[in-house]
C-alpha positions as CSV (number, residue, x, y, z in Angstrom):
1,X,9.4,119.2,101.2
2,X,11.3,122.0,99.5
3,X,14.0,121.2,96.9
4,X,16.7,122.5,99.3
5,X,15.4,120.3,102.2
6,X,15.4,117.3,99.9
7,X,19.0,118.0,98.9
8,X,20.0,118.5,102.5
9,X,18.4,115.3,103.6
10,X,19.8,113.2,100.7
11,X,23.4,114.6,101.1
12,X,23.3,113.9,104.9
13,X,21.9,110.4,104.4
14,X,24.5,109.6,101.7
15,X,27.5,110.7,103.8
16,X,26.0,109.0,106.9
17,X,25.6,105.7,105.1
18,X,28.8,105.9,103.1
19,X,31.2,108.2,104.9
20,X,34.2,109.3,103.0
21,X,37.6,109.1,104.5
22,X,36.4,106.8,107.4
23,X,38.9,104.8,109.3
24,X,42.3,105.3,110.9
25,X,45.3,106.7,109.1
26,X,48.6,104.8,109.3
27,X,51.5,107.2,109.9
28,X,49.4,110.2,110.9
29,X,51.3,113.3,111.9
30,X,48.4,114.7,114.0
31,X,45.6,113.2,116.0
32,X,42.7,114.7,117.9
33,X,39.5,113.5,119.5
34,X,36.2,115.0,120.2
35,X,33.3,114.0,122.4
36,X,29.8,115.4,122.9
37,X,28.6,114.4,126.4
38,X,25.1,115.6,125.7
39,X,24.4,113.0,123.0
40,X,27.4,110.6,123.1
41,X,28.8,111.5,119.7
42,X,32.5,110.8,119.5
43,X,35.1,111.3,116.8
44,X,38.8,110.6,116.3
45,X,40.6,112.5,113.6
46,X,44.0,111.7,112.0
47,X,46.0,114.0,109.7
48,X,49.0,113.4,107.5
49,X,50.8,116.5,106.5
50,X,53.1,117.3,103.6
51,X,54.7,120.5,104.8
52,X,51.7,122.7,105.7
53,X,49.3,120.9,103.4
54,X,46.8,118.2,104.5
55,X,48.0,115.3,102.4
56,X,45.5,112.9,103.9
57,X,42.8,112.8,106.6
58,X,40.6,110.2,108.1
59,X,38.0,110.1,110.9
60,X,36.4,107.4,113.0
61,X,33.9,107.3,115.7
62,X,30.2,107.0,116.4
63,X,27.5,109.6,116.2
64,X,24.3,110.8,114.7
65,X,23.8,111.3,110.9
66,X,24.6,115.0,111.1
67,X,27.8,114.4,113.0
68,X,29.0,111.7,110.7
69,X,28.0,113.5,107.5
70,X,29.7,116.7,108.7
71,X,32.9,114.8,109.4
72,X,32.7,113.1,106.0
73,X,32.1,116.3,104.1
74,X,34.8,118.1,106.2
75,X,37.4,115.6,105.3
76,X,36.7,115.8,101.6
77,X,36.7,119.6,101.8
78,X,40.1,120.0,103.6
79,X,42.1,117.2,102.0
80,X,44.8,118.8,99.8
81,X,44.3,122.2,101.5
82,X,47.0,124.1,103.5
83,X,46.5,124.5,107.2
84,X,45.7,128.1,106.6
85,X,43.0,127.3,104.0
86,X,41.5,124.7,106.4
87,X,41.4,127.3,109.1
88,X,39.5,129.6,106.8
89,X,37.0,126.8,106.1
90,X,36.7,126.1,109.9
91,X,36.0,129.7,110.6
92,X,33.4,130.0,107.8
93,X,31.6,126.8,108.7
94,X,31.6,127.5,112.4
95,X,30.3,131.0,111.9
96,X,27.6,129.7,109.6
97,X,26.2,126.9,111.8
98,X,26.4,128.9,115.0
99,X,24.9,132.0,113.3
100,X,27.6,134.1,114.9
101,X,29.4,135.2,111.7
102,X,28.0,133.5,108.6
103,X,29.8,134.1,105.4
104,X,28.1,136.5,103.0
105,X,27.8,133.8,100.4
106,X,28.1,130.4,102.1
107,X,27.8,128.4,98.8
108,X,30.7,130.3,97.2
109,X,32.8,130.2,100.3
110,X,32.0,126.7,101.6
111,X,30.7,124.8,98.6
112,X,28.8,121.6,99.6
113,X,29.3,122.5,103.3
114,X,26.7,125.3,102.8
115,X,24.1,122.6,103.0
116,X,24.5,122.8,106.8
117,X,23.4,126.4,107.0
118,X,20.0,125.3,108.4
119,X,21.7,123.8,111.5
120,X,21.9,127.3,113.0
121,X,18.1,127.1,113.5
122,X,18.5,124.1,115.8
123,X,21.0,124.9,118.6
124,X,21.0,121.4,119.9
125,X,22.3,120.1,116.5
126,X,25.2,122.7,116.3
127,X,27.4,120.6,118.5
128,X,26.7,117.6,116.2
129,X,27.7,119.5,113.1
130,X,30.8,121.1,114.7
131,X,32.3,118.1,116.6
132,X,34.7,116.9,113.9
133,X,35.5,120.5,113.0
134,X,36.7,121.2,116.5
135,X,38.8,118.1,116.4
136,X,40.3,119.3,113.2
137,X,41.0,122.7,114.7
138,X,42.7,121.0,117.7
139,X,44.8,118.7,115.4
140,X,46.0,121.7,113.3
141,X,47.5,123.4,116.4
C-alpha cells in the first residue's frame, strides 16, 4: 500500500471511529438533512451563526466510513469560517471529488480534505463523500 493510501485509510478510519463535532447543537440557527437512498446514509446538520460566521456546527446520522469521515472533516474545516469561505470550500471539495472542476492544488486549497481526491475514481462513493456537504450547502441558504 502506498504512503498516500495508508494516510487516506488511517484518516478515514480515525474520523469514522471518533467523529469530530458529532451530535446535535442546542440553539442552532440553521438545520438541514441529507439522505442517500442508494446506500441508506443519512445526515442531519446543525449550524450556529455569529453574523455570517459559522460559530459552531454539529452533525448526526448514520452512514459508511467515508460519509461519516467526510462530515467530520467538513465540520472541522468550516467551523469559524464565514458562509462565503464555507461556500468556496464546498465548491472546491465538490469539484475535486466529482472530477468536474478540481482545484489546481487541492492540498493548498482544501488542506486535509484533499485526502478525498481519490473518491473521484469511484463514482458510487462520490455521494457518500458529498452527502454532508450538500446538507451544509442547503443549511447555508
